[in-house]
Structure formats: C-alpha cells, structure tokens
C-alpha positions as CSV (number, residue, x, y, z in Angstrom):
1,M,-3.0,-1.2,-71.8
2,T,-2.8,-4.8,-70.6
3,F,-6.2,-4.4,-68.8
4,W,-7.9,-3.3,-72.0
5,I,-6.4,-6.2,-74.0
6,V,-7.7,-8.7,-71.5
7,I,-11.1,-7.1,-71.3
8,S,-11.4,-7.0,-75.1
9,L,-10.5,-10.6,-75.5
10,I,-13.0,-11.7,-72.9
11,T,-15.7,-9.6,-74.5
12,L,-14.9,-10.9,-78.0
13,A,-15.0,-14.5,-76.7
14,T,-18.3,-14.0,-75.0
15,A,-19.8,-12.3,-78.1
16,A,-18.6,-15.0,-80.4
17,L,-20.1,-17.7,-78.2
18,L,-23.5,-16.0,-78.1
19,S,-23.4,-15.3,-81.8
20,L,-22.7,-19.0,-82.6
21,V,-25.6,-20.1,-80.5
22,L,-27.9,-17.6,-82.2
23,I,-26.8,-18.4,-85.8
24,R,-26.9,-22.2,-85.3
25,G,-30.2,-22.1,-83.6
26,R,-31.7,-24.8,-81.4
27,D,-32.0,-28.4,-82.6
28,P,-35.4,-29.5,-81.3
29,G,-34.8,-33.2,-82.3
30,G,-36.7,-35.3,-84.8
31,P,-40.5,-34.9,-85.0
32,A,-42.9,-37.7,-84.2
33,A,-43.9,-38.0,-87.8
34,A,-40.4,-39.2,-88.8
35,Y,-40.7,-42.0,-86.3
36,D,-44.1,-42.9,-87.7
37,L,-42.7,-43.1,-91.2
38,D,-40.1,-45.6,-90.1
39,V,-42.8,-47.8,-88.5
40,Y,-45.0,-47.7,-91.6
41,R,-42.1,-48.6,-93.9
42,Q,-41.2,-51.5,-91.6
43,Q,-44.9,-52.7,-91.8
44,L,-44.8,-52.7,-95.6
45,R,-41.7,-54.9,-95.5
46,E,-43.3,-57.3,-93.1
47,V,-46.4,-57.5,-95.4
48,E,-44.2,-58.6,-98.3
49,K,-42.4,-61.2,-96.2
50,D,-45.8,-62.6,-94.9
51,L,-47.1,-62.7,-98.5
52,A,-44.1,-64.6,-99.7
53,R,-44.4,-67.2,-96.9
54,G,-48.1,-67.6,-97.7
55,V,-49.2,-66.3,-94.3
56,L,-51.3,-63.6,-96.0
57,Q,-53.8,-63.9,-98.8
58,P,-53.1,-61.5,-101.8
59,A,-56.4,-59.6,-101.1
60,D,-55.5,-59.0,-97.5
61,A,-52.0,-58.0,-98.4
62,E,-53.3,-55.4,-100.9
63,R,-55.7,-54.0,-98.3
64,I,-52.9,-53.6,-95.7
65,R,-50.7,-52.0,-98.3
66,T,-53.3,-49.4,-99.2
67,E,-53.9,-48.5,-95.5
68,V,-50.2,-48.3,-94.7
69,S,-49.5,-46.2,-97.8
70,R,-52.3,-43.8,-96.8
71,R,-50.7,-43.4,-93.3
72,I,-47.2,-42.9,-94.9
73,L,-48.6,-40.0,-97.0
74,A,-50.2,-38.4,-94.0
75,A,-47.0,-38.7,-91.9
76,D,-44.9,-37.4,-94.7
77,A,-47.1,-34.3,-94.9
78,Q,-46.8,-33.7,-91.2
79,L,-43.0,-34.1,-91.4
80,Q,-42.7,-31.5,-94.2
81,A,-44.9,-29.0,-92.3
82,A,-42.8,-29.5,-89.1
83,S,-39.5,-29.0,-91.1
84,D,-40.8,-25.7,-92.6
85,G,-42.0,-24.4,-89.2
86,N,-38.7,-25.1,-87.4
87,A,-36.5,-23.4,-90.1
88,Q,-34.6,-20.5,-88.6
89,P,-34.1,-17.4,-90.9
90,K,-30.3,-17.1,-91.3
91,G,-30.4,-13.4,-92.1
92,A,-32.3,-12.4,-89.0
93,S,-30.0,-14.6,-86.9
94,R,-26.9,-12.9,-88.2
95,V,-28.5,-9.4,-87.5
96,M,-29.4,-10.4,-84.0
97,A,-25.9,-11.8,-83.3
98,A,-24.4,-8.5,-84.5
99,L,-26.8,-6.5,-82.3
100,V,-26.0,-8.7,-79.2
101,S,-22.3,-8.3,-79.8
102,L,-22.6,-4.5,-80.0
103,A,-24.8,-4.4,-76.9
104,L,-22.3,-6.5,-75.0
105,A,-19.3,-4.4,-75.9
106,G,-21.2,-1.2,-75.2
107,G,-22.5,-2.4,-71.9
108,V,-19.0,-3.5,-70.8
109,Y,-17.5,-0.1,-71.7
110,G,-20.5,1.8,-70.1
111,L,-20.3,-0.1,-66.9
112,Y,-16.5,0.4,-66.6
113,S,-16.9,4.1,-67.4
114,Q,-19.3,4.4,-64.4
115,L,-17.6,2.1,-61.9
116,G,-14.0,2.1,-63.1
117,A,-11.3,4.8,-63.7
118,P,-10.8,5.2,-67.5
119,G,-7.3,6.4,-68.3
120,Y,-6.0,5.6,-64.8
121,A,-2.6,3.9,-65.2
122,D,-1.5,0.9,-63.1
123,M,0.0,2.2,-59.9
124,G,2.0,0.3,-57.2
125,L,1.9,1.3,-53.6
126,E,5.0,3.6,-53.9
127,L,3.5,5.5,-56.8
128,R,0.1,5.8,-55.0
129,I,1.8,7.3,-51.9
130,A,3.8,9.7,-54.1
131,A,0.6,10.7,-55.9
132,A,-1.2,11.3,-52.6
133,A,1.7,13.5,-51.4
134,E,1.5,15.5,-54.6
135,R,-2.2,15.8,-54.3
136,A,-1.8,17.0,-50.8
137,A,0.7,19.6,-51.8
138,S,-1.3,21.0,-54.7
139,R,-4.8,20.9,-53.3
140,P,-6.8,24.2,-53.2
141,S,-6.3,26.7,-50.4
142,Q,-9.0,27.7,-47.9
143,S,-10.0,30.8,-49.8
144,E,-10.2,28.9,-53.1
145,A,-12.3,26.1,-51.6
146,E,-14.7,28.6,-50.0
147,A,-15.1,30.3,-53.4
148,E,-16.1,27.0,-55.0
149,A,-18.3,25.8,-52.1
150,P,-22.1,25.7,-52.8
151,Q,-24.2,28.4,-51.3
152,R,-26.0,27.4,-48.1
153,P,-29.6,28.6,-47.4
154,A,-29.6,31.3,-44.7
155,P,-31.2,30.1,-41.4
156,E,-34.4,31.7,-40.3
157,V,-33.8,34.0,-37.4
158,E,-35.5,36.9,-35.8
159,P,-34.7,40.4,-37.2
160,G,-33.7,41.5,-33.7
161,Y,-31.1,38.8,-33.5
162,L,-29.5,40.0,-36.7
163,E,-29.3,43.5,-35.4
164,L,-27.6,42.3,-32.2
165,V,-25.0,40.3,-34.2
166,E,-24.3,43.3,-36.4
167,Q,-23.7,45.4,-33.3
168,L,-21.4,42.6,-32.0
169,R,-19.4,42.7,-35.3
170,S,-19.0,46.4,-35.0
171,T,-17.8,46.2,-31.4
172,A,-15.4,43.4,-32.1
173,A,-13.9,45.3,-35.0
174,N,-13.3,48.3,-32.8
175,R,-11.7,46.1,-30.1
176,A,-9.1,44.2,-32.0
177,N,-7.6,42.7,-28.8
178,D,-10.8,41.8,-27.0
179,A,-10.6,38.0,-26.8
180,Q,-14.1,37.7,-25.2
181,G,-15.6,39.7,-28.0
182,Q,-14.0,37.4,-30.6
183,A,-15.3,34.3,-28.8
184,L,-18.8,35.7,-28.8
185,L,-18.5,36.5,-32.5
186,V,-17.4,32.9,-33.2
187,Q,-20.5,31.6,-31.5
188,H,-23.0,33.9,-33.2
189,E,-21.5,33.8,-36.7
190,G,-21.7,30.1,-36.5
191,N,-25.3,30.2,-35.5
192,L,-26.0,32.2,-38.6
193,G,-24.1,29.8,-40.8
194,N,-21.3,32.3,-41.5
195,F,-18.6,29.7,-40.9
196,S,-15.9,31.6,-42.8
197,A,-16.5,34.7,-40.6
198,A,-16.6,32.5,-37.5
199,A,-13.3,30.8,-38.4
200,E,-11.7,34.3,-38.9
201,A,-13.0,35.3,-35.4
202,K,-11.6,32.1,-33.9
203,A,-8.2,32.7,-35.5
204,N,-8.3,36.2,-34.0
205,F,-9.1,34.7,-30.6
206,I,-6.1,32.3,-30.8
207,R,-3.9,35.2,-31.8
208,I,-5.1,37.4,-29.0
209,M,-4.5,34.6,-26.4
210,S,-0.9,34.4,-27.5
211,G,-0.6,30.6,-27.2
212,D,-2.7,30.4,-24.0
213,V,-5.1,28.1,-25.7
214,E,-6.1,24.4,-25.6
215,A,-6.3,21.7,-28.3
216,R,-10.1,22.2,-28.6
217,D,-9.5,25.8,-29.7
218,F,-7.5,24.7,-32.7
219,G,-9.9,21.9,-33.3
220,E,-12.8,24.3,-33.4
221,L,-10.9,26.5,-35.8
222,A,-10.3,23.6,-38.1
223,E,-14.0,22.5,-37.9
224,L,-15.2,26.0,-38.8
225,Q,-12.8,26.1,-41.8
226,I,-14.0,22.7,-42.9
227,M,-17.7,23.6,-42.6
228,A,-17.0,26.8,-44.6
229,T,-15.7,24.7,-47.5
230,G,-18.6,22.2,-47.4
231,G,-16.5,19.4,-45.9
232,Y,-13.1,19.9,-47.6
233,V,-10.0,19.9,-45.4
234,S,-7.8,22.6,-46.7
235,P,-4.0,23.1,-45.9
236,E,-5.0,25.8,-43.5
237,A,-7.4,23.5,-41.7
238,E,-4.7,20.8,-41.7
239,E,-2.4,23.2,-39.9
240,A,-5.0,23.8,-37.2
241,L,-5.7,20.1,-36.8
242,R,-1.9,19.5,-36.5
243,M,-1.8,22.0,-33.7
244,A,-4.8,20.5,-32.0
245,L,-3.3,17.0,-32.1
246,T,0.1,18.3,-31.0
247,L,-1.5,19.6,-27.8
248,D,-3.8,16.6,-27.4
249,R,-3.3,13.5,-29.6
250,F,-6.5,12.0,-28.1
251,D,-8.8,14.8,-29.3
252,G,-11.5,12.8,-31.0
253,G,-12.9,15.6,-33.2
254,A,-9.5,16.5,-34.5
255,R,-8.6,12.9,-35.2
256,Y,-11.9,12.5,-37.1
257,Y,-11.1,15.4,-39.4
258,W,-7.5,14.2,-39.8
259,G,-8.7,10.9,-41.0
260,L,-11.1,12.7,-43.4
261,M,-8.2,14.7,-44.8
262,M,-6.2,11.5,-45.4
263,A,-9.1,10.0,-47.2
264,Q,-9.5,13.0,-49.4
265,I,-5.8,13.1,-50.5
266,G,-5.8,9.4,-51.3
267,R,-4.4,7.8,-48.1
268,P,-7.3,5.6,-46.9
269,D,-4.8,3.3,-45.2
270,I,-3.8,6.1,-42.8
271,A,-7.5,7.3,-42.5
272,Y,-8.5,3.8,-41.4
273,E,-5.7,3.6,-38.9
274,V,-6.7,6.9,-37.3
275,W,-10.4,6.3,-37.4
276,S,-10.3,2.7,-36.0
277,G,-8.2,3.9,-33.1
278,T,-10.5,6.9,-32.5
279,L,-13.6,4.7,-32.7
280,A,-12.1,2.2,-30.1
281,M,-11.3,5.1,-27.7
282,G,-14.9,6.4,-27.8
283,P,-16.8,7.5,-26.0
284,A,-19.8,5.9,-27.6
285,E,-22.0,9.0,-27.5
286,A,-19.4,11.3,-29.0
287,P,-20.5,13.0,-32.2
288,W,-17.3,12.0,-34.1
289,V,-18.1,8.3,-33.3
290,T,-21.3,8.6,-35.3
291,A,-19.5,10.2,-38.2
292,I,-16.8,7.6,-38.2
293,T,-19.2,4.7,-37.9
294,A,-21.0,5.8,-41.0
295,Q,-17.9,5.9,-43.1
296,I,-15.3,3.6,-41.8
297,E,-16.5,0.5,-43.6
298,E,-16.0,2.2,-47.0
299,I,-12.6,3.5,-45.9
300,A,-11.6,0.0,-44.9
301,F,-12.6,-1.3,-48.3
302,R,-10.5,1.4,-50.0
303,A,-7.6,0.6,-47.7
304,G,-7.9,-3.1,-48.5
305,V,-8.7,-4.0,-44.9
306,D,-11.1,-6.9,-44.0
307,Y,-13.3,-4.8,-41.7
308,T,-14.6,-6.1,-38.5
309,P,-17.0,-3.8,-36.6
310,I,-15.4,-1.9,-33.8
311,E,-17.3,-1.3,-30.6
312,P,-17.1,2.4,-29.7
313,G,-15.2,2.9,-26.4
314,S,-14.0,-0.7,-26.4
315,A,-10.3,0.3,-25.8
316,P,-9.4,2.6,-22.9
317,I,-7.5,5.8,-23.7
318,P,-3.9,5.1,-22.8
319,G,-2.1,7.5,-20.4
320,R,-1.4,10.9,-21.7
321,G,2.1,11.0,-20.3
322,P,5.3,9.6,-21.8
323,A,4.4,6.0,-21.0
324,G,3.3,4.1,-24.0
325,S,4.0,7.1,-26.3
326,G,7.6,6.4,-27.1
327,P,11.0,5.9,-25.5
328,S,11.2,7.8,-22.2
329,D,14.4,9.1,-20.6
330,A,14.3,6.0,-18.3
331,D,14.1,3.7,-21.3
332,I,17.1,5.4,-22.9
333,A,19.1,5.3,-19.7
334,A,18.4,1.6,-19.2
335,A,19.6,1.0,-22.7
336,Q,23.0,2.3,-21.8
337,D,23.7,-0.9,-19.9
338,M,22.9,-3.2,-22.8
339,S,25.2,-4.3,-25.6
340,A,25.4,-2.0,-28.5
341,E,23.3,-4.2,-30.8
342,D,20.6,-4.9,-28.1
343,R,20.4,-1.2,-27.2
344,A,20.1,-0.1,-30.8
345,A,17.4,-2.7,-31.5
346,M,15.3,-1.8,-28.4
347,I,15.5,2.0,-29.1
348,R,14.9,1.6,-32.8
349,G,11.7,-0.3,-32.3
350,M,10.3,2.4,-30.0
351,V,11.6,5.2,-32.2
352,E,10.0,4.0,-35.4
353,G,6.6,3.6,-33.7
354,L,6.8,7.1,-32.3
355,S,8.0,8.6,-35.5
356,D,5.2,7.1,-37.5
357,R,2.6,8.4,-35.1
358,L,4.0,11.9,-35.0
359,A,4.0,11.9,-38.8
360,T,0.3,10.9,-39.0
361,T,-1.5,12.3,-35.9
362,G,1.0,14.6,-34.2
363,G,2.0,14.5,-30.6
364,S,3.0,16.6,-27.5
365,P,6.2,18.7,-27.4
366,Q,7.6,16.1,-24.9
367,E,7.2,13.4,-27.5
368,W,9.0,15.4,-30.2
369,A,11.8,16.0,-27.7
370,Q,11.9,12.3,-26.9
371,L,12.2,11.4,-30.6
372,I,15.1,13.8,-31.1
373,G,16.9,12.4,-28.0
374,A,16.4,8.8,-29.1
375,L,17.7,9.5,-32.6
376,S,20.8,11.0,-31.1
377,V,21.4,7.8,-29.1
378,L,21.1,5.9,-32.4
379,Q,23.6,8.4,-33.9
380,E,21.1,9.3,-36.7
381,T,22.2,13.0,-36.5
382,E,20.8,14.1,-39.9
383,R,17.4,12.5,-39.1
384,A,17.3,14.2,-35.7
385,R,18.1,17.5,-37.4
386,A,15.2,17.0,-39.8
387,I,12.8,16.2,-37.0
388,Y,13.9,19.3,-35.1
389,A,13.4,21.5,-38.2
390,E,9.9,20.0,-38.6
391,A,9.2,20.7,-34.9
392,Q,10.2,24.3,-35.3
393,K,7.6,24.7,-38.0
394,V,4.9,22.9,-36.0
395,F,5.5,24.8,-32.8
396,A,6.4,28.2,-34.3
397,D,3.3,29.8,-32.6
398,T,3.9,28.1,-29.2
399,P,7.3,29.3,-27.8
400,D,6.9,27.5,-24.5
401,A,6.5,24.1,-26.3
402,L,9.3,24.9,-28.7
403,A,11.7,25.7,-25.8
404,A,11.5,22.1,-24.5
405,I,12.2,20.7,-28.0
406,T,15.1,23.1,-28.4
407,A,16.6,22.0,-25.1
408,A,16.4,18.4,-26.3
409,A,18.1,19.3,-29.6
410,Q,20.9,21.2,-27.7
411,R,21.5,18.1,-25.5
412,A,21.7,16.1,-28.7
413,G,24.2,18.6,-30.1
414,I,22.2,19.2,-33.3
415,T,21.6,22.9,-32.9
416,E,23.8,25.4,-34.7
C-alpha cells in the first residue's frame, strides 16, 4: 500500500506541474512595438521642452509632432495585433492539461503492469525463502507438467527407422530385465523426440542395474525428464539430480539443472552460487557452460549480485576425496587435543560449510557420514538424527552407500 501511495503522490505532483505550465502558457516578453511607443512618447516630451526653451520654431515643432504621432499610431496598431496573436485560449489549455494528466497516470500504471508485479506484497528475505519452499513443495509433478507441455514437431526420419524402433519397443517390453535393451531404447526414443518414453526406459535401466550405476545415469534421467516437460524441473527430476550430485557433486550437467530448478522455485541466490562454481570449474567447451553463460547475468541480477564475468575453467576442480569437502576423521581427531571452545569453533566452521553444500548440491555418502560424526562431536544429537533421516531418504535406492552412513550413525549413537 505504501508503494502505491508514494507512486500516486509522485504522479500527481508531476501532472500538476505540467498542467500549470500548459495553463499559464509561455511569456514571450514585450514586443518591439511597445519599446517604440516609449521612444516616441519621449520624443514628444522633448519637443515640448525644446519649444518652451525657444530652441524650436512653432512650425518645426508642429511638423515633428505630426510625424511622431503618426509613428505612435502605427506602433500601437502593431502592439494590438501582437497581443491578439499571443493570446492563449484558456479552454483548450485546460483540456490539454487534463489529457496530459490522464496520459501520465495511465502510462505509469501500464508500465508498472508490464514490468512490475501488481498485487505482490512487500516480502523480506525470510518470507521470500519460505515462499520459495512452498512453491517447491506444491509445484506440478512430472506427469502434470508433461500434460501441459507444448507439442513438439516430430523429426523427419526414414520409415525404415521407425519400423526398427517399433521392433525395439516390442523386444524391450518382452524382456523386462534386459538392461542393454532399455539402454538402446533410451537412445532411439530420444532420437525421435519421445523424451517421456526415453526417460521411462532410463528409469527401467537404473532399476535393472540395481544400484550399479554412475552419476551420469541419474543425470541423463533428469535431463530426459526436463526435456519432456519443455525445460521445467519437476520433483521427480529433482530427485534424479539429487542422486547424481550425491554420487558426483562435480557433475556439470546435473549442477546446471540444479541451478535451473533453484531459479524456477524462486531461489536465484542459490542458483547463482551453483552456476558460478560450475562455470569456474569448466571445462570451457562443455555444453552446460554455454547454457550457464547465456543466463547467469540475469540470475545474478535477480540475486542482487554485482556480476563480474567468470572465465570458464578458471578454477581447478578440487579433489574429490574428503579433503576440502568437510571435516575429516583426522580433523576431528586433532580437535580432541584442543580446548573445548577451540575444538567446537573449529569443527562448527567446517560443519556449517559442509551442511550448506549438502543441502544445496548434495554430496557423497562419505560426506554425509562425516557430517553426522561431526555433529555428534558437537553434541548436536537431534540435528545429527535429522541428517541421518534425510540421508536414509536420499540413499534409499543405494544400500551400499547407506551402509557407510548407518555405520557413522551407529558410532555416533543416534540409531535406534
């Protein structure tokens, strides 16, 4: 409401100033004929003075009076004509002022309706984060998004190729546990633009492999799901991305789509953080680098970041082991020799950094285990239990990974 009051006052003040200028008109200053009249009148006075002093003869004085009087009449006629021509019609000025005021008010509202957000209440950072979380929880599912996605034109292919793909579909349907058949189906359904069918085949491939898959498999599944919806990252695609980043937090394609999802739910701050790191890791020729470069400046603007261009591949990828990813067992062991305050401060700094990263881009099972162990050292038992519960959901389909996390939870004494 405050915004509209301020905008209304500014608009009214501007309209009033313009209307005043239009109604009062422009003062062009006195015409030249008015100056001439003053000169001629002064000449008549000088003639009378000279006649009284005897400088002029009466006949000469009369002749001068006649000539000056004639000039006075001519100048007065010019002055009257100039006054009539400069007169500004008051009625037309008032109508024009009203039209200008209406045009100004309408233009302000129309511009705001296009560039602004009518009806959008003032929101602080905490409310924006809460709104983003609500938007993420209530956004459409994969099936709903696919139903709303625009139809894509079918690619031009040879009839013989379509017959081969149809045979492949039939064979894959009859061999439900044939991973190779599902992998081929993924490739050829994708070639035909049937991304939904390709994503289904990829999900079957992952199921058949029973966890013996890599991060790129989950990344490919997420990409197919996103392409099937026309660029929208659904909750199902989010889960696939989470698995990909859990297995390899440096997967550039998964990191690109994770940032895209954050931008879509209203968290451009996280999107910029993920994309800037991904862009710096490179490599420069990677396809996701091109996609990020085309969008990161706008995301930086939405995040309130003063963007400085990032050179792709300018930062080397850090080691993929525990080093640099969070508090290692050696770090925690060394902390035992410190004072209680120094130990807590050291571990807490590393814990918060690791916790934030796992919440945004995921991490390896070892990093989840490290976080649980570090929280137990800090005696944050309830938080460690919450992390363990989240890890059980994330790694539900990868028993081997979950086993390492469960062992860390048992050592921390938080398992039931």
